C-alpha positions in Angstrom: 32.2 67.8 -11.9 30.1 66.3 -9.2 28.1 63.1 -10.0 24.4 63.6 -10.1 22.2 62.8 -7.1 20.8 59.3 -7.8 17.2 59.0 -9.0 15.2 56.2 -7.4 13.6 55.1 -10.7 17.0 54.3 -12.1 17.4 51.5 -9.5 13.8 50.2 -9.5 13.1 51.9 -6.2 10.0 53.7 -5.2 9.4 56.9 -3.1 6.4 55.1 -1.5 7.7 51.5 -1.3 11.4 52.1 -1.0 13.4 48.9 -1.3 10.1 46.8 -1.3 8.9 46.1 -4.8 6.5 48.6 -6.2 4.6 45.8 -7.8 3.4 43.6 -4.9 4.9 40.1 -4.6 3.0 37.5 -6.5 1.1 35.0 -4.3 1.6 32.3 -7.0 3.4 31.8 -10.2 0.8 32.1 -13.0 2.3 29.5 -15.4 1.0 26.0 -14.5 4.4 24.7 -15.5 5.7 25.9 -12.1 2.9 24.5 -10.0 5.2 21.7 -8.8 7.3 24.3 -7.0 4.2 25.9 -5.6 2.9 22.6 -4.4 6.1 21.8 -2.5 6.2 25.2 -0.9 2.5 25.0 0.1 3.1 21.7 1.9 6.6 22.6 3.3 5.7 22.3 7.0 4.0 19.0 6.7 6.7 17.6 4.4 9.4 18.6 6.9 7.6 17.2 9.9 6.9 13.9 8.2 10.6 13.8 7.0 9.4 13.4 3.4 10.6 16.7 1.9 13.9 15.4 0.6 12.3 12.5 -1.2 9.7 14.8 -2.7 12.3 17.3 -3.9 14.6 14.5 -5.2 11.8 13.3 -7.4 11.1 16.7 -8.9 12.0 17.3 -12.6 14.5 20.1 -13.5 12.3 22.9 -14.6 13.5 25.5 -17.1 13.3 29.2 -16.2 12.3 30.2 -19.7 8.7 30.6 -18.6 9.5 33.3 -16.1 8.7 36.7 -17.7 8.2 39.7 -15.4 10.5 40.7 -12.5 7.7 39.7 -10.1 7.8 36.2 -11.4 11.5 35.9 -11.0 11.3 37.2 -7.5 8.5 34.8 -6.6 10.5 31.9 -8.0 13.6 32.9 -6.1 11.7 33.1 -2.8 10.0 29.8 -3.4 13.2 27.9 -4.2 15.1 29.5 -1.3 12.5 28.3 1.2 12.5 24.9 -0.3 16.3 24.7 -0.4 16.8 25.7 3.2 14.1 23.3 4.3 15.8 20.6 2.3 19.2 21.4 4.0 18.0 21.9 7.6 14.8 19.8 7.7 16.3 16.4 8.6 18.0 14.9 11.7 21.3 16.1 10.1 21.8 18.8 7.5 22.1 17.9 3.8 25.3 19.2 2.2 24.0 18.7 -1.4 21.1 20.3 -3.2 19.8 18.1 -6.1 19.7 19.4 -9.7 15.9 19.9 -9.4 16.7 22.8 -7.0 20.3 23.8 -7.9 19.8 24.3 -11.7 16.8 26.7 -11.6 18.0 28.4 -8.3 21.4 29.2 -9.7 19.8 30.6 -12.9 17.3 32.7 -11.1 19.8 34.0 -8.6 22.1 35.0 -11.4 19.2 36.9 -13.1 18.4 38.8 -9.9 22.0 39.3 -8.9 21.7 37.7 -5.5 23.3 34.6 -4.0 21.4 31.3 -4.3 20.5 31.3 -0.6 17.7 32.6 1.6 18.6 36.3 1.8 16.8 39.1 3.5 15.1 39.8 0.1 13.9 36.2 -0.2 12.3 36.0 3.3 11.2 39.6 3.8 11.3 42.0 0.8 9.7 39.6 -1.6 7.6 37.5 0.8 4.6 39.5 1.9 1.1 40.5 0.9 -1.3 43.1 2.2 -4.6 41.7 3.6 -6.5 44.7 2.3 -5.2 46.4 -0.9 -6.7 49.8 0.1 -4.8 49.9 3.4 -1.1 50.8 3.8 1.6 48.1 4.0 3.4 49.8 6.8 0.7 48.6 9.1 1.6 45.3 10.7 -2.1 44.4 11.1 -2.5 44.5 7.3 0.4 42.2 6.5 0.8 38.4 6.0 3.7 36.3 4.8 3.5 34.2 1.6 6.0 31.4 2.7 7.3 30.2 6.0 9.3 27.1 7.2 7.2 26.4 10.3 3.7 27.8 9.6 3.9 29.6 12.9 2.6 33.1 13.7 6.0 33.7 15.4 7.9 33.2 12.1 5.5 35.4 10.1 5.7 38.2 12.6 9.5 38.0 12.6 9.6 38.7 8.9 6.7 41.2 8.9 8.2 43.5 11.4 11.1 44.0 9.0 8.6 44.5 6.1 6.7 47.1 8.0 9.9 48.9 8.9 11.0 48.9 5.2 7.6 50.3 4.2 7.5 53.0 7.0 11.0 54.0 6.1 10.5 54.2 2.4 9.7 58.0 2.2 13.1 58.6 3.9 14.9 57.7 0.6 13.5 60.8 -1.2 13.8 62.9 1.9 17.5 62.3 2.3 18.2 62.6 -1.4 16.5 66.0 -1.2 18.6 66.8 1.8 21.8 66.0 -0.2 20.6 68.2 -3.0 19.9 71.0 -0.5 23.4 70.7 0.9 24.9 70.8 -2.6 23.2 74.2 -3.2 23.9 75.4 0.3 20.2 75.6 1.3 20.4 75.2 5.0 16.7 75.7 5.9 15.6 72.9 3.5 18.3 70.6 4.8 17.4 71.2 8.4 13.7 70.6 7.6 14.5 67.3 5.9 16.7 66.2 8.8 13.9 67.0 11.3 11.4 65.0 9.3 13.9 62.1 9.2 14.4 62.1 13.0 10.6 61.9 13.5 10.4 59.0 11.0 13.2 57.2 12.9 11.0 57.4 16.0 8.3 55.5 14.1 10.7 52.8 13.0 11.9 52.3 16.6 8.3 51.9 17.7 7.7 49.2 15.1 10.9 47.4 16.1 9.7 47.3 19.7 6.7 45.4 18.6 8.7 42.3 17.8 7.9 40.8 21.2 4.1 41.0 20.6 3.9 37.8 18.5 7.3 36.3 18.3 8.4 34.1 21.2 12.2 34.0 21.8 12.3 30.3 22.5 10.3 29.4 19.4 12.5 31.8 17.3 15.8 30.4 18.7 15.0 26.7 18.5 12.4 26.4 15.6 12.8 29.3 13.2 16.4 30.4 13.4 17.9 27.0 12.3 16.2 27.2 9.0 17.6 30.7 8.3 21.2 29.5 8.7 23.6 29.8 5.8 26.4 27.4 4.9 29.4 29.6 5.9 31.2 28.6 9.1 28.6 25.9 9.8 31.0 23.0 10.6 29.7 22.5 14.1 26.1 22.6 12.7 27.0 19.8 10.3 28.2 21.6 7.2 32.0 21.6 7.4 32.4 22.2 3.6 29.3 24.2 2.9 26.7 23.0 0.4 27.2 21.5 -3.0 24.8 22.9 -5.6 24.6 19.9 -7.9 24.0 21.2 -11.4 24.6 17.8 -13.1 27.9 18.9 -14.6 30.0 16.8 -12.3 32.5 19.7 -11.9 30.7 21.7 -9.2 32.3 22.3 -5.8 30.9 23.1 -2.3 29.8 26.7 -1.8 29.6 28.7 1.4 27.1 31.5 1.9 26.1 33.6 4.9 22.6 33.2 6.2 19.7 35.6 6.0 20.5 38.8 7.9 19.0 42.1 8.9 22.4 43.5 8.0 21.3 42.9 4.4 18.6 45.6 4.7 19.6 48.3 2.3 17.4 50.8 4.2 19.5 50.7 7.4 22.8 51.0 5.4 21.3 53.9 3.5 20.7 55.8 6.8 24.4 55.4 7.8 25.6 56.4 4.4 23.4 59.5 4.2 24.4 60.7 7.7 28.1 60.0 7.1 28.3 57.4 9.8 31.4 55.1 9.5 31.6 51.7 11.1 34.9 50.0 12.0 35.8 46.4 12.8 34.8 45.5 16.3 37.4 46.6 18.8 39.1 49.2 16.6 39.4 52.6 18.0 38.3 55.8 16.3 41.9 56.6 15.3 42.7 53.1 14.0 43.6 52.7 10.4 40.9 51.3 8.1 40.8 47.5 8.0 38.9 45.8 5.3 39.4 42.3 6.7 36.3 42.4 8.7 34.2 44.8 6.7 30.9 42.9 7.0 28.8 45.8 5.9 30.4 45.7 2.5 30.2 41.9 2.5 26.4 42.0 3.2 25.9 44.2 0.1 26.7 41.1 -1.9 23.5 39.6 -0.5 21.3 42.5 -1.6 19.6 42.6 -5.0 22.1 44.0 -7.4 20.2 47.3 -8.1 19.9 48.0 -4.3 23.7 47.5 -3.8 24.5 49.8 -6.7 22.2 52.4 -5.3 24.1 52.4 -2.0 27.4 52.6 -3.8 26.3 55.6 -5.9 24.8 57.4 -2.8 28.0 56.9 -1.0 29.7 59.0 -3.7 27.5 62.0 -3.3 26.7 61.8 0.5 27.5 65.3 1.8 25.2 66.0 4.7 27.8 65.4 7.5 30.4 67.5 5.7 28.0 70.4 5.2 26.8 70.4 8.8 30.3 70.3 10.1 31.2 73.3 8.0 28.3 75.3 9.5 28.8 74.9 13.3 27.1 78.3 14.0 23.8 77.2 12.4 22.2 75.9 15.6 19.0 74.8 13.9 20.9 72.7 11.4 23.2 71.2 14.0 20.4 70.4 16.3 18.4 68.7 13.5 21.5 66.6 12.5 22.2 65.6 16.0 18.6 64.6 16.5 18.9 62.2 13.6 22.0 60.6 15.2 20.3 60.4 18.6 17.2 58.7 17.1 19.2 56.2 15.1 21.2 55.4 18.2 18.0 54.8 20.0 16.9 52.4 17.2 20.1 50.5 17.7 19.6 50.4 21.4 16.3 48.5 20.8 18.1 46.2 18.4 20.6 45.3 21.1 17.8 44.5 23.5 16.1 42.3 20.9 19.3 40.4 20.1 19.8 39.8 23.8 16.3 38.5 24.3 16.1 36.4 21.1 19.7 35.1 20.8 21.9 35.6 23.9 19.4 34.6 26.6 17.9 31.5 24.9 21.5 30.3 24.2 22.4 30.5 27.8 19.2 28.8 28.8 19.8 26.0 26.3 23.3 25.5 27.6 22.1 25.3 31.2 19.5 22.6 30.3 22.1 20.7 28.2 24.5 20.6 31.2 21.8 19.4 33.5 20.9 16.6 31.1 24.5 15.6 30.2 24.4 12.6 32.5 21.1 11.3 31.1 21.0 8.5 28.4 21.6 9.9 24.9 18.4 10.5 22.9 17.8 11.0 19.3 18.7 14.7 18.6 18.7 16.8 15.5 21.9 18.5 14.4 21.4 22.1 13.4 22.3 25.7 14.4 20.4 25.6 17.7 21.7 22.3 18.9 25.3 23.1 17.9 25.1 26.4 19.8 23.7 24.8 23.0 26.2 21.9 23.1 28.0 22.3 26.5 30.8 19.9 25.4 31.9 21.8 22.2 35.2 23.6 22.1 34.4 27.0 23.6 37.6 28.5 22.2 36.8 27.9 18.6 35.6 30.8 16.6 34.5 31.1 13.0 37.0 32.4 10.5 34.8 35.5 10.2 34.1 35.6 13.9 32.1 38.6 15.1 31.5 39.8 18.7 27.8 40.1 18.9 27.0 42.4 21.8 30.4 44.3 21.6 29.8 44.9 17.9 26.2 46.1 18.4 27.3 48.5 21.1 30.2 49.8 19.0 27.9 50.3 16.0 25.5 52.2 18.3 28.4 54.3 19.8 29.7 55.0 16.3 26.3 56.4 15.4 26.8 59.2 17.8 30.4 60.1 16.8 29.6 62.7 14.2 27.5 64.7 16.6 28.2 68.4 16.2 27.1 69.9 19.5 29.3 69.3 22.5 26.1 68.9 24.7 24.8 66.2 22.3 28.1 64.3 22.5 28.1 64.4 26.3 24.5 63.4 26.5 24.8 60.4 24.2 28.0 59.3 25.8 26.3 59.4 29.2 23.3 57.5 27.8 25.5 54.8 26.2 27.2 54.3 29.5 23.9 53.3 31.1 22.9 50.3 29.1 19.6 48.9 30.1 20.3 45.3 29.2 21.0 43.9 32.6 24.0 41.8 33.6 22.9 38.8 31.6 23.6 40.6 28.3 27.0 42.0 29.0 28.7 40.1 31.8 32.2 38.6 31.5 31.0 35.0 31.0 32.2 33.6 27.7 28.9 32.9 26.0 29.5 31.3 22.6 26.6 31.8 20.2 26.5 30.3 16.8 25.1 32.8 14.4 23.4 32.5 11.0 26.8 33.0 9.4 29.5 33.2 12.0 30.5 32.3 15.5 29.6 34.9 18.1 31.2 35.2 21.5 30.8 38.0 24.0 34.5 38.4 24.5 35.8 38.2 20.9 38.2 40.9 19.8 37.4 40.9 16.1 34.3 41.0 14.1 31.9 43.1 12.1 28.3 43.7 11.2 25.7 41.8 13.2 24.3 38.8 11.3 21.1 38.0 13.0 
């Protein structure tokens, strides 16, 4: 007997908000007991700039989580403590490899309750970190959104998070749409399935338009040097100053260092849902279509560990009933259906094209520029310099051959993920068209040339010429 098509309500998901909480994130914890956390977060930028944050946090009491009641309060507490923890780790001249009990004890408890790691995940900085400016206006409108917490207080940082929030909101109706499509395929209702797929393709065009707005208010240099270091995790961060990761001091005396990936758009359940629903399969970077499955570098699965537990379970359950690709492939003579399915693949491929361009502009190019400046200044007297993700990535004297244990090829991976999106295409014309389009990348030589550009990511080491890897971790 086939398992039932998942119902959104069973996973706390909404047909209007999708993976965003249906109850808007709290702007403040209501219990005065937690105002100490709120006060630290409200003054985070000033405390980091004055180098007083660590002293302030060290002096905080260990607060109990017993006063947290509704899910919105747990989510607010998680987001607050993640911002404070990452500012504590990365806000000094050198990173701190220990979080004090005032952070560790409540953060571990809250993360356990929400089934997420105790680190600044995509949920902490995007899904649960926004507010609408006007309650009667939609939250898929970027001009109606604001962030609740940031590390830098900059418009650039807020915009970086809010573009993702708007994409999540604009893409929310797709959940019900594609679940309806799966139900239609199950009962062999081709017209309804084709209609759903056409609507999905149109929605993907909207999401691509939103993604292209990133450049409007987020400067690549500010992102690379000021924002990105705070989002770094503790996994494969030896060169950035965390060779063992971070010790979450719970006061027991038995704790050990932990290593977690940093916040990542790969932790968006929405994008993974698109792939699952359309039957798109991703392989380790460099593997051919005929290669045997290799779980060693399955970063897509690894990133599900960083999603809220209910979201990850939803994706797992959807993967068991996804049938759209199979149904379309079994009806090659239904031109309307095949065209609608191929249109979805083409639009999702175009979305990934824009993602490649953004990664090039915000990660690859600033890294090259930073290296060039570092080389030109290498003969100047040494000056006081912070050690973090950005400075480690731009150091021209570092061992260029070293790669993280989970090393991923950034541009090659993104291109392969984009190419894999088109592999299920049914029509021969579509396959030829997409292959021709993929061969004409519009990134310019700076994005894809042969130079070995080593870029330290939020979780891994990225090099343009790596031969292993997995999901992009920007």
